[in-house]
N, C-alpha and C positions, 0 to 999 in steps of 0.2 A: 505099540499099542494098536489094537484093532478097533475099527469103527463098527458100531451096532445100531440097529433101529429097534425100538421097543414100541409095540402096538398095544396101547392100553385103551382108554377112552379117547385118546388123542394119539399123537405120534411123538416119540422122544428119540432123538439121535444123540449118541454119546460115544466117547472113546473109553475103552476099558483095557486093563492089563491082562485080565483073565481071558482064556479062550473057551471057557465053559458057558455055553448058552444057558444050561440049566441053572447054574449059580446066579447068573444075571437075572433070569426070570424070577427066581426065588427072592432076590433082593428087591426087584421092582414090585413084585406082588406084596411083599411085606411093607414097603413104603407106601404103596397106593391103596392097599386094602382090597384089591380085587385082582383077578387073573391078568397076566401080561404075556405077550408073545414076543420073544426077542430073536432076531435073526441078524447074522453078520451082513453088513452092507455089501460085501463082495458076493455073497450068496444071492442076494437080491439082484445085483447087477447081472450075474450069470443067468438068472431066471429071465430077466427082461431081454437079454441078448439072445436067448434061445427062442424067444417069440413063439410059445406053444400055440398061440391063436392065429399064427400066420395063415392067411388064405381062408380064414373062417369069418364070415360076416356076422357080427354081433352088435346088438344095441349097446351093450356095455361090457367091458372086460373087468371081471371081479376076481380078486384073489382072496381066498378064505384061509384063515389060520384056525386050526382046531386041535384040541387035545383030547377029544372024546366027549367031554361034557360042556366045555366052554368053547366059544368061537368068536371071532371078529372078522370082519371083511373090510377090504380096502379096494378102491378102484385101481386099475392099471396106471392111470395118470398120477394118482397119489404116490404109488410105489416109485414111479419115475422121478417125482419131485423129491422124495426121501433120499434116493441114491445120489441125487445131484447136490445135496447139502454138503 
């Protein structure tokens, strides 16, 4: 089973047998009644490890998930906490 993070109005971390992010997003959206963004934990770990903000002085590091019309944002620190669960 692969571990996933779902970004809704909060954060949900779960294990799932499917490897289809789209299928998990649809299930989360149906259950919650609003858009959800689902990413594999391993993908988020790779993003953190790549440190795209390295050497850039910022007041805050923000990660935005968007699908064109809907979006949600999380701080870099929140993503770090999510992948450590």
